[in-house]
N, C-alpha and C positions, 0 to 999 in steps of 0.2 A: 390326300388319297391313301398314302401309306398307313396313316393312323387309322383310317376307316377299315382298311383290309385287316390290319392287326387286331382291331377291336372285334371284328367279325370272327377272326381265327381263334381268339381267346374266349369267345362266347360258348358256354357249355352246351346250349341247345344245338348250335351249329356243329359242334364236335360230335355229339351223339348222332345227329342226323347223318353226318358224313360217315361215321363208323358203320351204321346200319345200311347205308346205301352201298358202301363197298362190300360189306358182308353179304348183302342180298345179291349183288352182282356175281360174287364168287360162287355162292350156292347155286344160283341159276345156271351158271356155266358148267358146274359139276353135275347137276341133275337133269339138265335139259335133254329131251328125247332126241332132238336134232337141232340144226343150226337156225331153223326158222322159228322165231318166238311164237308161243301159243299161250292161250289163257290157262291151260292146264299147268304149264311150266311155272307160271307166275303164282298160281295157287299152291303148287307143291313147294315153291320157295317160301311162301308165307307160312306153310305148316312147319317147315324146318326152323324158321326164325322164332316161332312161338316158344319152344323149350329153351332155345338159345337166349332169348330175352329174359326168361325166368332166371337162368343161371347167371347171366351178366349182372343184372340189377340186384339180385340177392348177394352176389359176390361183392359188389361195390358197398352195399350196406354193411356186410360183415367186416370188410377192410376198414371202413371208417369207424365202426363201433368197437372192434376187438383188438386190432393190431396196435393202435396208439396206446392201449392199456397193457400191452404185453401178453394178451391172452391167446398165445399161439396155438396151444393144444385145442382150445375151444374153436378157434378159427378152422383148424384142419378137420375137426369133427363135423362142424356145421357145413363145411365145404363138401365133404363126402356125402352128407345128407342131401344137399342141394343138387349135386350131380346125379345122384341116384333118383331123386324126385324128378329131375329133368328128363332122364331116360324113361321113367314110368309115365311121365306126362306125354312124351312123344308117342309112345305106343297107345296110350289111352285116346289121344287125338286120332291117330291113324286107324285104330280098330273100331272106335265107338262114336266119336264126336264128329268125324269128318263128314258123315252123311247129313248131319244137321247143319253144319257150317256151309257146305257146298252141295246142296241136293242136286241130283242129276249127274254127278261125276262119280267115277269109280277110282278110288285110290287104294293102293296097297303099299306096304313097307317092304323095300328090297334090302333092308339092313338088319343086322343082328344087334342085340343090346350092347355088346362090347364095342361095335363100330359106332353106335350112337354115343356111347360114353366117351370114346376117343374124340368124336366130333365136338361134343359139348366141352370136353377138357381143353380143346384148342381155344374155344371162346372164353373159357375161364382164365386160361393163361394170358390171352391177349388183353382181356379187361383188367387183369391184375397188373400187368406191365404198364398199361396206359394209365391206370389210376395212380400207381405209385410214382411213375415219372411225372405225371401232372402235379401230384402233391409235392414232389421234389422241386419242380420249377416254381410252384407257388411259394415254397419255403425260401428258395433263393431270392425270389422277388421281394419277399417280406424282409429278408436280411438286408438286401440292398436299400430298401426304404429306411430301415432302422439305422444303417450305416450313414445314409445321407442325413437323417435327422441328427445323429450324433455329431457328424461333421459340421452341420449348421450350428448346433449348440456350442461346439468347441470354438468355432469362428466367432460366434456372438460373445463368448466369454473373453476371447483374446481381444476383440474390439473394445469391450468394456474395460479391460485391464490397460490397454493402450490409451484409452480416453482418460483414465486416472493418471497415467504417467505424463502425458503431454503438458497439462497445466502445472504439474509438480515440477517438471523440468524448467518450464518458463519462469516460474516463481523463483527457483534457486538461481538461475542466470541473472534475472533482473536484480535480485538481492546483491549479487556480486558487483553488477554494474553500478548499483546505487552506492555501494561502499567506495568504489573508485571515484565516483563523481563528488562525493562528500569531501574526499581528500584532495580533490582537484589533481588527481594522478595524471601525469602525461600519457599514460597508457590507456586512458579512457576511450579515445577515438579508436585505437586498435582493438580494444575490448568490444566496442560496439560492432566492429567488423567481424570479430570472432563469433559474437552472438548472432549476427546476421547469417553467418555460414551455418551455425548450429540450427537455427530456426529453419533455414532452407532445407537442411538435411531431414529434420523432423517432418516438415510439411510435404516434401516431395519424395525423398528417398525412403523415409520410414513408413510409407503407407503400404508397401508390398509385403508379401510373406517372407521374403529373404532379401538380404543386401550383401554386397561385397564386404568381406571381413576387413579389408584395407580401409574402406570408407567408414566402417563402424569404429575402427580403432583411431582413425583420424579425428572423428567426432569426439571420442573420449579424450584424445590429446588436446583438442581445443578447450574442452571443459576443464582439464587440469591446468592449462595455461591461464584461463580466466581466474581460477582460484589462486594461482601463484601471484598474479597481479593484485588480486584483492587483498591477500594477507601479507604480501611482501616478505620482509625478513622476519616478521613476527612469528611465522610458522615454518617449520622445516618440511618442505613439500618436494617429493621426487616421484618420477614415473619412469620405470625402465620398460620401454616399449620396443619389442622386436617385430617390425612389420613383416608379415609372411610374403614369400614369393609366389606361392601357389594361389590359384584362383578359388579360394574357399569362400563359402557363404555362411551367413548367420542370420538369425531372426533380428530385425531392426530394434534398436534401443534396448536390447536385452541386458547389457552390462551396465548401463547408466545408473540403475538404482544402487549398485555397489559403491560407485564413486560418490553419489549423493549422500548415501548413508554415512560414509567415512567423514565427509566434511560437515555433515549436520551434527554429528555426535562427538566430534573431536574436542578434546579439552586438555589442560595441563595435568600431567600425572604428578605423582608425589615427588618425583625428582625434578620437576619443573620443565620436563620435556614436552614440546607441543608440536606434533608432527602427523603427517599423512604420507605413507609410502605405498607405492603400487608397483607390481611386476606383472607384465602381460607378455606371453610368448606362445608360439605354436611349436609343438613337439610331437612327432609321430602321428600327425593328423588330429591331435588334441589341442584344444585351447586351454592354457593354464593361466589362471588369474589368481593373484594374491594381493589383498589390500589390507593394510593395517593402520590403525590410528590410535593415538594416545587417548586415554580417558581421564577426565577430571576426577579428582578424589571424591567429590560429592555427587558424582553422576551415577556411578554403578557400583555394584558389588558383583563378585563372580556369579552369584545365584540369581541376579536380576536379569529378566529377559527383555527389558524395555528396548534396548538398542536392536537386538536381533529380531524383534517382532514389530518393527516399524512398517509403515505402509509400503515403503520401497522394497524391502526384502520379502515381505509377504507377497507383493506383486511379482517379484522375480521368481519366487518358489512356485507360484501358480503357473506362470508362463513356462517354466522349465518342465513342470509336470505335464502340461498340455502339448508342448512342442518337442521335447526331448526325453520322453519317458524311457528309462532304462539306458540312457546315453550320457548321463551326467552324474557328477558327485559334487554336492554343495554342502559346506559346513561352516559354522561360525563358532568362534571361541572368544569368550569374554573373561578377562582377568581383572585384577584390581587396577592395572595400569594401561592395559592395551586391549583393543578389540581387533580380531583377525577374521577375515572372510576369505575362504578359498573355494574356487570353482574349477572343476575339470569337465570339459565338454567335448564330445566327439563331433567333429565337423564334417560337412559334405563338401 
């Protein structure tokens, strides 16, 4: 019912009909000879509405044609001509045409040209205000539709990025578990439990627009633990993690590509060092993340972009642009021995 009423109210034919009904009633009350309605009063109201109609619809035409193009002086000039022609039309009707329109009735004009000009100017002003306000509402409605489409487009892009991330995450975790199983590592059963917790997080916690930062960091800590069990003493792995006390939120699975990238591209540098080090903390409402891993001598040169342009970091950059535009700083540095990724993110 409400939608039907709203559709009727937004219908232009209904709006024009209502406008002229109200205008006709006001003119009738102003020009009626007495309180008892008569046919003459209705005819007189009709004669008044003729030049008013001329002014209103010419004005609408001029607004639509001239104002959007910035032709303000032409608009004012044509408006003056329309008003003057409306005054001339009124007296032409009252003096010459009325006897042909309503034979048998005697009509005279009680108003001077300046009074008729003022009367038509009121109609001009009302039609201008209504037309401009209607255009403003149409523009706002169009902006809302565009914003809604952009929001849907952004959400579709985010869903696509997360769809890329989930299988990537599962592949890396299974790879770690496979390495532990090959070595018959006693930590394998505990690693399966960690993997189960991570999968539960991805499937159930990671589907919303935001998650608790503490849960996100716990998920990352689990991932680091799996990698430590996988590599054992072969690699120097450490994570300095300061759990925040505040109830902060973050987009789910946002930081995981940083960790995955470090372990995917880690290698022994020229001094034989083989390491991944991470630091994550919250300071003054900002999440500060620093991850560094050694690079094999045959893997990269300082000018090589291969590590920094992997699917994980590209995915991360796109999600940051969509979710935290203007609220983050992300940078990667690659040297001959080390790759460093740093992220500063304003949190809510």
